[in-house]
N, C-alpha and C positions, 0 to 999 in steps of 0.2 A: 504494500500500500504506500502511496506517495506521501501521505500525511501520517505522521507518527503521533501517538497519544500525547507525548510531551510538547508537541507543537501547539496544542490547544492552550497551553500555559501562557502563550503570548497574547491571547485575546480574552481568556476567562480564567478565573481562579479555580483551583482544584476543589476547594470546599464548595464552590457554587455548583460545579458539575455534580459533586456527591449529593448536594441537597436536591437538585433538580431530578437526577436519575435515581435517587434513593439507593445508590450503590450498584445499580444494574450496569455492568460493563458493556452490554450490548448496545445501549442507547448511544454512547459516544462513538462507538465503532460504526454503527449504522449512519450516524450523522457525518462522520469522516468519509465513509464510502459514498454517500450521497453528494457531498461537497466535491469529492474527486471526480465523480461522474459529471457534475455540472461544469467543472473546470475542463474536462475532456470535451464537452460539447462546444465550448467556446474555442478551444484550440483547434478542433476539427474544422471549424468554419474558415480557418486561414488556409487558402488554397493557391496553387499555381494557376496560371491562366487556363490550363486545360482541365482543371477540376481535381487534380490530384492533391492530397494534403501537402501543405508546404512544410509543416513541422513534423519532426520525428516524435510523435506522441508516445510510443512505447519507451523510447529513450528518455524522454522528459519525465514521464510518470514512473519509470523504473529506476531512476536515480535515487540514491540513498544518502543519508547524512548531509555532509557539507557539499556534495556534488549537486544537490537540488538547487533550483533557482530560488533564492531567498524571498523574492517578491511574490512568486507564485505560491510558495509555502504560506506566506502571510495572508494572501487573498483567500486561499483555500481554508485556512484556519478560521478566518472571519466568517466565511460561509458556513462552516461546520458549527461554529458557535451559535449562529442564528438558528440552525436546525435544532440544536439542543435546547435553546431557550424558548422555542415554540411550545415546549412542554410545560414550562412554568416560569414565573418571574420572581425567583428568589434572590433578593438583594441585587437585582440588575436593573439598570435603567433601560427599559425596552426601547424607548425612542432613540437613544444613542446607539444601541445595538442594531436597530433597523436602519438608521442612517449609515452606519459603517457597512452593513450588508449591501445597501443600495449603492454606495460608493464602489465597493468591490465588484459588483455586477456591472456597473457602468464602465469601470476600468476594463473589465474583461471584454465587454462588448466593443469598446474602442480598440482593444488589441485585435479582436476578431475582424473588425472592419479595416484594419491596417492604419488606423489613426495614431497608434502607438506601436513602436518597434522595440523588441527585446533582442538585442544582438547576441545574447548568451544562450539562446535556445537552439538546440540542434535542429537542422533542417534536412529534409530529404533532398536528394540531388535534383536539379532542374532538368537535367538531360539524362538519358539512359547511357550509363557509362560503358555498357557492353557493346553498343553499336556506335556511340558517339553522336547520336542524332537526338534532336528534340522530339518530344511526343507530337503526334499529329493532332492538329486542332482544326475543327471544321465548324461551320456556322456562318451566319451573316455578319457583315460589318455593323458597327454601331451606327445608329441613325445620324445623318449629317444635319447640323444645325447652323443657321446663319447668325447665331448670337454672338 
């Protein structure tokens, strides 16, 4: 799993997790898995012009420890925290958590649209190295505008 249980400590205190989950370890694990899947959906939207994924998602999510992208870890932990606090509001300011969740999702959407670039994420090759050619692209040109 990309996110480790200790990563939640950057966004929520462990006593709060214990209060909310009543000691059920499956709840944070399920929240972390859901957050990772949400992150995967945003990363998968980043594509080459022929529709292939631009980022090497298995390499990104398979990284461990300090090899992980720190910013993606933080965004994923923020999302996981929000999934945990949906269950209860024990000593947590819900509005602040919701605002941070919204910021994380907005940032991931900007990343997916190409408005933000992360140079440290591994990419898939743009061309097929075995043949040295670019993938075939077909379709219509973009509509011409006189604007």
